[in-house]
N, C-alpha and C positions, 0 to 999 in steps of 0.2 A: 838806321830807327823803328824798331818798333811798341809798340807799346804797348799792342793787345797783352795781356795779360798770363801766366803760364798756366797752370795744373795750376801747380803750388804754387802760383800767387794766387788764386783764384779759392781754394782754400783757407790760405792765409789770413784772405780779407775775409773770409765767412763767416770763419772764427775767433775772427777780431769783437765784431758786430755782437756775433749773438754774445762771446763772455758778458761786453759792454752796455749790453741791452739790458742783460743778468743782472750784474754783478754794482752797478754805474747807471743807471737807470734814470730816468726825472727828475724824481725825488730824491737823487744824491745832488746830481746839479745843484737844483734847487738849494737845496742848502750848504751847496757849495757857494750860489750867491749870499750867503749871508750872514758867511763864511760859519759855519756849524760843523761839526767831526764826520766830516766823508768816506767811505770804507777805502781800506786799502787792501789796493790787487795785486801788492810786489808778487804774494808768494803766486798766486794764478798766472799774473806772466811768466813765472820763473817757469811755473810747471808745464806751463805751454811751449817753452824753449825758445819765449822768442830774443828770454835777453841772452844769447847766444846768436841770434841773425845774421849776425858780421865776424862772428869768429869761426875760425879755420872748427872742422870736425876735428883734425889730432889734438885742439887744444879743449874738444865738451861742445862745442859747437855747431851750426848750424851748415858754414860755409852763403852763407845768403849775399846779396847783393844793395848796395846801395837804390834799387830799381823798389829790390822789398822790406827795405825800412820806408820807405816813403809812403806805399800800401799802409802798410801798417801804423805810421805818425798818425796820418790823413783820420785814422777810423778812432783814436784817441782823442784826436784833437775836433772833429764832430761829436765825441761824447764829453767835453773840457774835462780832461781823463788828469789830476795833477796828480804827476809818476818825475820821476831821476832817471826816466826808459833815455832819453839824448842825450844827456852827459856823460851817460852810464854808460849804455850799449852801443849808443851810437856813438859819443866823440872821443872820448876815454877808448874803448873795446877797437876803434876805428885806428885812432893815433897810434896804443901799442902795436895792432897790424903789421900794423905801416913804417914799425920804428923802434918797434922794440927785435932787441938779438934773444935768442934764442933763451935765454933763462928767464931773461926779463916777462919773456910771452906763455913759458913755462912758470911760473911764477903769480900771473896777474888773469892772464886769463881762463881759468880753468874757473876757479872762482867767479866771477866776473858770468861766464856763459851763464854757469847754475845759479844766477841770482842772487847766492851765496853775500856778498859781497856786493856793492857799489862802488861809484867812484861820482867825482862829478871835478867840474873848469875852473879855474883861479884860476883868469887873466884878466880882464878889467878893474879900474884906479878909478880916480876922481872926476875923469869925463867921459864913465863907462866905454868905453874904445875898447873897441876888439883889436887891437893890432899894437902893433909889438912899437911901435915906437910909441905911446899914451906910458909904456910901462916905468913906472919910476921905485919896483922894488926890484931890489939885489941878492947876488947872492951865484950859491956853482957851488955842488962838492964839496966839501968838507968844512965850506967859508959857511960862517952863522948866517945866516938870511934876515932880510930889514925886510921890514914896508909892508901893507893894507892893502887886502885885496877889495872889494867889492860884490858884491851881488852873485852872492856863490850858490846857485842852488842845492834848495837838498845839502848845507854841506852837514848838518849834526845829523841825518843818515848813513855818510860814506864815509869807508877805511881809509880811503887816501884822497888825496885833492892833486885833479894835473895842474900846475905852479908854468907861472912862464914869471922869469925875471933875468932882470938884468945885469952880466957881468962883464967890465968893459966898453965897447963898441956891440958890443955879440948882447945872444937871448940866451937864453939854459931854460931848457922846458924840464923839469922836476916833477917828480911822484909824490908825495908829504903824505905822511902818515897823518891823519887827520887828529889824531889823539893829542899832537908835537902845539897843537896850532890854537891859537881864544877866539871861538866863534861868536859872533851879538847877532843878534836876527834883527833885520832890518824889517821895518813899517812899510805895508806893499799894497795897494789898493785891488790890486786881482788876488788877491788870498795863495798866494806865491809864499813859497821856505825862500826868503834869501838874505846871508850870511854876511859880513864885515866879519873877514879873517885879517886874524894878527901876525906875520910869519916874523915876528921877530927872537932871533936865538936861537927859530928853530933852526939843527943840520940835519943832513944827510951825506950818500956817501954815493960815490962811484955809479951803484947798481937800481941807483932810481934815475939817476940819468937818461933820461927817449931824445936818440941823438945826436952829433957830434958837442963836444963843452963846447959854447960860445960861438955856437953853433944850428939853433931854436929854429933860426928862422919859419922854414920846409914845417916842423911840424908846427909849426903856427896856424900854419896856414892853412897846412890837412886838418887841424883842426876845426880851424873858421868852416872849411868848404865842408866839412860832415852835417858841425853844428846848423850853418845857416842852413842848409839844405831842408834839413830837421826838420826846423824851426819853422821856414816854410811852403814844405806840408801840413801840417799843424794848426799853420793861417787860414790854406784853403778845408780845411777840415771843419775850420770853426769859422767860417763864412758860411760853409753850404749849412751847417746847421740855424744859422741866422734864415739863412734864404728859405729853408725849409721853414722855423716856424711864422716868417713873415709871409709865404707862402699860404700855410695851411689856417696862420687867422685872415687876411683878405680873402678867403676863402668861407669863410663861416657866418663873421659881422655883419653885419646888413642894416643898408641907408636905403629910405627908397623905397623897403619895400624887392631889396635885394642886394646878391657880395657885392661891397662896396671893391669888390675885387672883377667885379664888370667894367670897374673906367676905366677909359684907359690913361686916368692920373697917377695912377698904384699901377695900372697894365705896367708898363715906361722900364718905369723903375724896377720894377721888378725884370724885365729880360735885362735893367744893366746891371744888375746883377749877377743875373748869370750867366752873364758874359765875362764879369766879371769874376767869377769864381769858376768858372770852364776851360780862360786866360787863362787864370793863374796858375794851374792845376798840369796844363800841360808844359808851360816852363817848366816846373819842375821838374815834371819827370823829364825834360830834356836833360835841369840840369844834372839829375839822378843820374838819365842813363851814360852822361860821361865821364862820372865819377867812377861807373862802375866799370863803367871801357877803357875808364886810366885811360884818357885823351885831355889833351891841355884842355885841362877844364872851368878852369876861371869865370874867364869872361860869360858864358853862362850860368855859373855858380850865382855871380855878382845881381845881371838881371836879373833872377829866379828871386834872389831876399829880397830886392829892390821893390818891380815889379804887384811882388803877391805882397810883400807890407804896405804896397801903398793901393792896392789893390782891393785887397781884401779889409782894409780898415773904412773905403767905403761903402763897404758890402753893409760893416756894421752899422756907417753912417745915417745910410743908403736907411738900413732895415728898423733903427726907431721915430722917421719919419713915417713910412708906414705902418711900422705895432701903435703911434700915438703914444699919448701919456702911459701907460699900462707901458711901455714897455722902459719905461726909469724906475717904477713900484723896484724896490729890492727886492722883495720876494719873484719877482719876473728874471727866471735867467738871463735876459737877454741883455743886460749889466755888465755881467759877466762875463759872458762871450766877448763879444766888445774889449772889455781890460784884456783877458788875456790874448787880446789879437795884438793890441797896444802892446803886450810885453817879450812877447814873440819876433814882432819887429825888429824891436832894437835886439833882442841877445844875440849876439853872438854876428855882430852888427850890424850898422841901419840903414835903411833906404840909403838918407845922402853922402852914405860911405861908398855900399855899394855901387852910385851908379859913379859915385869919384872915381871908383878902379872901369870902372865901362867906358867913360868918358878919356883917362890916363892909358886903354886900352888903344883907343881911338884916337890917340897922341889929340888929340883937342883940349889938355893940359901935358904939363913935368906931374913927375915922381913928386911928393913932396917933403921937403927939406925934414930928420931928426930934430923932433924937438931939440 
C-alpha cells in the first residue's frame, strides 16, 4: 500500500479546500448550526467534475477510484457541507458501475456524472440497520412494492432511489423513480434532510433491477461498503475540524496569565484527539485502498467504519471538555460537528454492526440468523 497522494489527488484536495473555504466559510457553518439556510454548492461540485469522480470516462466521468473519493469527502466533512454526494456520487453511482448492464449504465451514469440528476439509497427501515436481514419491504420487477423506508437522505432532490426489497427468500435492488413514492420529512437533530419513503403500490420493470432477481445481496453489500467508507472519511474530516477549533481555542484563551493550552491537563486530551484523528484516517485509507484495488475488502471496511465511528465521536466529546460552556452554545459550530459525527456513525451500519462483522470474520461469533 502507498498512501502518498498522487499529483491528481493533491490538486483535487487543494481545489476542494479552496472552494469550501470560499463558498462555505465559518459563517455558513454557524448558520447550519442554528438551522438557517446555507449555500447550495451542488452546481459548483458538478462544475468541477466531482459528481463523476467514480464514473468511467466513457459515461462522462473522470474514472477515479475510492481513494480519490475519500480524500474529497474528508474535505467535505471538514467543512460540514450538507450534500447528497456520498449517497449519489459514491454509493449509487458505484453500485451502477459495478452491477449495472450496458443499457443501465448508459441510462443513469451520464446524468449522474454531470450532476444533472442525483440518487439516494433507501435500505434502512424501523430497525435503522443497513442489512438485508432487516428488510421487510417487499416486491420485485412487475410486482407492486410494499413497505416503508426510513432515513433516506435528500430524497426530495433525487430523481431516483436505489431501493432494497425482499422477494421470497431473496433480495432485489431496484432503481425507483422518486416521483412515484410518497415522501415525509423526518425531524433530525443534525439538520440532515432525512425522509420516510412510502413504497406502497409503486411498480417498476426489469430494466430497473440492479443485479440478478432475488440475488441482490452482493449489490447491497457493495452499496454498504462504499457508503460506509465514505461516511467514515466524512467523520475523519469532521473530527479534524473539531480538533482544529479546540487547538485554536486553547492557544488563545488565557488563565493565570498564560494560554490554557500550556497546561498538561489540556495538552494530554488534545494529544489523544490527534491520535484518534490520525488513526481513523489511516484505517479509512486502508479500506479505501482495498476497495480501489478490488481485493477482499469486507474486513477492512468493517474495521474502518467501526473504528472511525468510535474514535471520532470521542474526539467530539473531548472537544466539549476543552471548549467548556462556549462549545454548548447554539451559535458555536462545535455542537453541529458533534451531531454530524453521530449521524455519520449510524449511516451504512453502526459501529456495533460492523464490529460483529469483524468478529464473525475471525470466527468469534457465528452468522446471524435470518429474521
